[in-house]
C-alpha positions in Angstrom: -0.1 0.1 0.1 1.4 3.2 -0.9 1.0 6.7 1.2 -1.6 7.9 -1.3 -3.6 5.2 -0.6 -2.9 4.0 -4.4 -2.5 -0.3 -4.3 0.0 -1.3 -7.2 -0.3 -5.4 -7.5 2.8 -6.7 -8.5 2.2 -10.3 -8.7 0.0 -11.9 -10.8 -3.2 -12.9 -9.6 -4.6 -16.2 -8.8 -5.1 -18.5 -11.9 -6.6 -21.9 -12.1 -4.8 -24.1 -9.9 -4.8 -28.1 -10.2 -7.0 -30.3 -7.6 -5.4 -30.0 -3.8 -4.3 -33.9 -3.1 -6.5 -35.7 -1.2 -5.2 -38.2 1.8 -6.9 -40.8 3.5 -7.6 -40.7 7.2 -7.8 -43.5 10.1 -11.5 -43.1 9.5 -11.6 -43.2 5.7 -13.1 -39.2 5.4 -11.1 -37.9 2.3 -9.6 -34.5 3.2 -8.4 -31.9 0.9 -5.1 -30.4 1.0 -5.2 -26.8 0.6 -2.1 -25.6 -1.6 -2.8 -21.8 -1.2 -1.8 -20.4 1.7 -2.0 -16.4 3.4 1.2 -16.3 3.9 3.8 -18.3 3.4 4.4 -19.4 6.8 0.9 -20.9 7.5 0.6 -24.8 6.9 -1.8 -26.3 4.8 -4.8 -26.2 5.2 -7.3 -29.4 5.6 -10.7 -29.3 3.9 -13.7 -31.7 5.0 -16.0 -31.8 2.4 -19.3 -32.6 2.1 -22.6 -33.3 -0.5 -25.1 -31.2 1.3 -22.8 -27.4 0.7 -20.8 -27.7 3.7 -17.1 -27.5 3.7 -15.1 -27.5 6.5 -11.9 -26.4 7.0 -8.9 -26.1 9.9 -8.2 -22.5 9.5 -9.1 -20.2 6.8 -8.6 -21.7 3.7 -7.1 -19.1 0.8 -8.1 -21.3 -1.9 -11.9 -21.3 -1.2 -11.7 -17.4 -0.1 -9.9 -16.8 -3.5 -12.2 -18.6 -5.9 -15.6 -17.5 -4.2 -14.4 -13.8 -4.4 -13.9 -14.5 -8.2 -17.1 -15.4 -8.7 -19.1 -12.6 -6.6 -20.9 -10.4 -7.8 -21.7 -8.7 -4.3 -19.9 -9.5 -0.7 -20.1 -8.4 3.2 -17.2 -8.8 5.3 -18.3 -9.0 8.5 -14.6 -9.0 10.3 -12.7 -7.2 13.2 -10.0 -6.0 11.2 -8.8 -6.7 7.6 -5.0 -6.7 7.9 -4.4 -10.1 6.9 -6.1 -9.1 3.7 -4.0 -5.5 2.9 -0.9 -6.2 0.5 -1.8 -9.4 -0.7 -3.2 -11.4 -3.4 -6.8 -10.9 -1.9 -6.4 -7.2 -2.2 -5.0 -7.8 -5.8 -8.3 -9.9 -6.5 -10.8 -7.5 -5.0 -9.3 -4.3 -6.8 -9.2 -5.9 -10.1 -12.7 -7.4 -9.8 -13.8 -3.5 -8.4 -11.8 -1.7 -11.9 -13.6 -4.3 -14.2 -17.1 -3.7 -12.4 -17.6 -7.3 -11.7 -17.8 -6.7 -8.2 -20.7 -4.2 -8.0 -21.0 -3.6 -3.9 -18.4 -4.3 -1.4 -19.9 -3.4 2.7 -16.9 -4.1 4.7 -18.0 -3.8 8.7 -15.5 -3.2 10.8 -15.4 -2.6 14.5 -15.2 0.0 17.4 -15.6 -1.7 20.5 -17.6 -0.5 23.6 -15.9 0.4 26.2 -17.4 -2.4 28.1 -15.7 -5.1 26.4 -13.0 -3.6 24.1 -10.5 -4.5 26.2 -11.4 -8.3 26.2 -11.8 -8.5 22.6 -8.5 -6.9 22.0 -7.0 -10.0 23.7 -9.4 -12.4 21.6 -8.3 -10.7 18.6 -4.7 -10.3 19.0 -3.7 -12.3 22.0 0.0 -12.2 21.6 -0.5 -7.9 21.1 -0.6 -5.7 24.0 -2.9 -3.6 23.8 -1.3 -0.8 22.3 -0.2 -2.5 19.5 -4.0 -4.6 18.9 -4.9 -0.5 18.6 -2.5 0.2 16.3 -3.3 -3.1 14.1 -7.4 -1.6 14.1 -6.4 1.7 13.3 -4.8 0.6 10.2 -6.9 -1.7 9.2 -9.6 1.5 9.2 -7.0 2.5 7.4 -7.1 0.2 4.4 -10.3 -0.2 4.9 -11.1 4.2 4.4 -8.4 3.6 1.5 -10.1 1.1 -0.6 -13.5 2.9 0.1 -12.6 6.2 -1.6 -10.6 4.9 -4.4 -14.5 2.8 -5.0 -16.8 5.1 -3.4 -19.5 3.8 -6.2 -19.0 0.0 -4.8 -17.6 0.1 -1.5 -19.3 1.0 1.4 -17.3 1.1 4.5 -19.4 0.9 7.8 -17.9 1.3 11.6 -20.0 -0.6 14.1 -20.7 -1.1 17.5 -22.2 -4.5 17.5 -20.7 -6.8 20.1 -18.4 -8.8 17.7 -19.8 -12.6 17.6 -18.0 -14.2 15.1 -16.2 -13.7 11.3 -18.3 -14.0 8.3 -17.4 -13.2 4.4 -20.6 -12.9 2.7 -19.2 -13.7 -0.9 -22.1 -14.1 -3.7 -24.1 -17.2 -2.9 -20.9 -18.9 -0.5 -21.2 -17.7 3.2 -17.7 -18.6 5.0 -17.6 -18.6 9.3 -15.4 -19.1 12.1 -15.6 -18.1 15.5 -13.6 -16.0 18.0 -12.4 -17.8 21.4 -10.2 -16.6 24.4 -7.4 -18.6 23.1 -3.5 -18.2 21.9 -4.8 -18.8 18.5 -6.4 -16.6 16.2 -9.1 -17.3 14.3 -7.9 -17.6 11.4 -6.4 -20.7 13.1 -9.5 -22.1 14.1 -12.5 -24.1 12.7 -14.0 -22.5 9.3 -17.3 -23.5 7.6 -18.0 -22.8 4.4 -21.6 -22.9 2.9 -22.9 -22.4 -0.2 -26.5 -21.3 -0.4 -27.6 -23.5 -3.2 -27.0 -26.8 -2.9 -29.4 -25.6 0.3 -32.2 -24.8 -1.9 -31.7 -20.8 -1.9 -32.1 -19.1 -5.1 -28.7 -16.9 -6.9 -28.5 -13.4 -4.4 -30.7 -14.9 -2.0 -28.4 -14.1 0.4 -27.4 -10.6 -0.6 -31.4 -9.9 -0.6 -32.0 -11.3 2.8 -29.1 -8.8 3.6 -30.5 -5.7 2.4 -33.9 -6.9 3.7 -35.3 -3.9 6.1 -37.5 -6.7 8.0 -36.6 -10.3 8.7 -38.6 -12.8 6.3 -42.1 -13.5 7.9 -41.6 -10.3 10.4 -42.3 -7.2 8.2 -44.6 -4.5 9.4 -47.0 -2.2 7.2 -45.1 -1.2 4.2 -41.8 -2.4 5.5 -39.4 -4.1 2.9 -39.4 -7.8 3.6 -38.4 -10.9 1.2 -40.9 -13.8 1.3 -40.9 -16.7 4.6 -40.1 -19.4 2.1 -38.0 -21.1 1.4 -36.0 -19.3 4.5 -38.7 -22.1 6.9 -36.6 -24.7 5.8 -33.9 -25.8 8.4 -30.9 -25.3 6.4 -31.7 -22.4 5.1 -32.8 -21.0 8.5 -29.7 -22.1 9.4 -27.8 -20.3 6.9 -29.4 -17.4 7.4 -28.6 -16.8 11.3 -25.3 -15.6 10.0 -26.6 -13.2 7.0 -28.8 -11.7 9.7 -25.6 -11.0 11.8 -24.3 -9.3 9.2 -27.8 -7.2 8.7 -27.5 -6.0 12.3 -24.2 -5.1 12.5 -24.5 -3.3 10.0 -27.4 -1.0 10.9 -25.3 -0.4 14.6 -22.9 1.8 12.7 -21.3 4.7 14.6 -20.2 7.8 13.6 -16.8 8.0 11.1 -13.9 9.4 13.9 -11.1 11.1 12.1 -8.3 8.6 10.8 -5.9 10.8 12.6 -7.2 10.1 15.7 -4.9 8.0 18.2 -4.9 4.4 17.8 -6.6 4.0 21.1 -9.1 6.0 20.7 -10.1 4.1 18.3 -10.6 1.0 20.8 -12.1 2.6 24.1 -14.1 6.2 23.4 
């Protein structure tokens, strides 16, 4: 990232790669070994696939993430900070799709914690860092999001939210990735992640985005309010998937006033 906020991509964007190798666990379950990583020191991720549109991975799998970004026309990011995306092939791909117009909308929900739980969440988010260093990391992430929104004002919306973070969620077109926060020495990117495919759960193309935009939850609309039909969201799997989309909706609605990027880093956490 340059000082002016203009990003220069000096590496090739991800191309089609050969399928990851498969290995068998002692129980006979097929695992896929990821071949792409967010940084060079991360171990290969292990994917456990099912036939119901659900994939479980040990760690946030980069191959799955890049593939979903490549196919998405709309995206919602609901994670506390985004430093792991800045200056990587993820940013290259995002900017390329924004510039081409293939990505028509990106909502980035970042965090302005409440003083009552900000310190605790800082330890959950980056347990190896001091509170001040975590706040500085958070400020850098805010600046990166602001730069992206400034470069693509018609497509990117940066939302600062007061909502209590419950899990990191990436809504990428018709694919949803979700992890979890934990009181652990390991960060969320190293935990269990699930990938859910809306189409395999009986939802139409764009159904996740429509639910995210809806003013009211399905079946609960007040008179004159905008809402989507209750069906097919009342079926068990769509209903379970919808909870993640609702979390993004509520967090986006709990937005706060934009702070100056020149504010001290600690103020972003505890003001």
